[in-house]
C-alpha positions, 0 to 999 in steps of 0.5 A: 499533515494529519495532527493524528498521524503526520504526513501522508506517506503513500497513495495506494491505487487498485488497478485491473492491469498492474503491468499496464499501470507500471508502464504508464506511471514510468513512461508517461509520468516519469515515476520509477523505478518500480519494485514489483512482486507478482505475489506479495509476501503478505501473511495473516491477512484478515478481512473484517476479522476473518482470515482471507486468502487474498492474493495480490500483486504489488508494485512500489515506487516513489514520486519524491517523498510520496510512495506510490503503490499499485495493487492488483488482486489476483483472486476473488477472495474477500478484501477491500480491494475486491470491494473497490473493484466490484463497486466499479472503481479503479484508481486511488483506493487508500492513503497511508501513514507510516509509523514506528509506533503502530500500537499507539496509532491503532489506539488513536484510530479506535478513539476516532471510531474507525472500523478495521476493514482488513489487516495483515503483515509483511515481514516481522514487524510489518503490520498494516491496517486498513480502516473503513473510512471511505465515506469521507474523505472518499479514501480508505486510510491505512496505517503501516508499521515501518519498524524493521525490514519493511521500513528499510525496504521503503528507504531503499525504494525512495533512494532508488527513485532519487537516483533513477535515470529512466532505465530498468523501469520495472524490477522484479527483485523485491527489496524486503 
């Protein structure tokens, strides 16, 4: 647990083939069900302080209390996802901390000297911020606001995982 932000609540994997990744996680690792948005409903996306038309697909599932996020960027717009892939990587790209005190968490990140890499929101409220912290410990850190609809969506995904019997592994309804 982080003394600054609490428990790590999500591992985010940037992949080149999200459909194959969901099949692997569900059939080989037994993680699911996956809630898949071919076009993630992200608004106000910014990369290094400038607007970017980054288009991504997202799939979310829980493995116990840890949410797994799969991300596939669908265009060449500037983003930390694109930089990760262009550097020859695929796999774990970020860890996330969820908070209902987003502004206070941002202030902590600033006092730690972290540089904001990208940000946006999913719903209102539902802000997220990725920090350029990958030099050490090797992974980007995300802060994700969980007030309102996005937090309720995360709870529905966790509940679905607890009740999942292995069928209907990939679901295209986005539970926001």
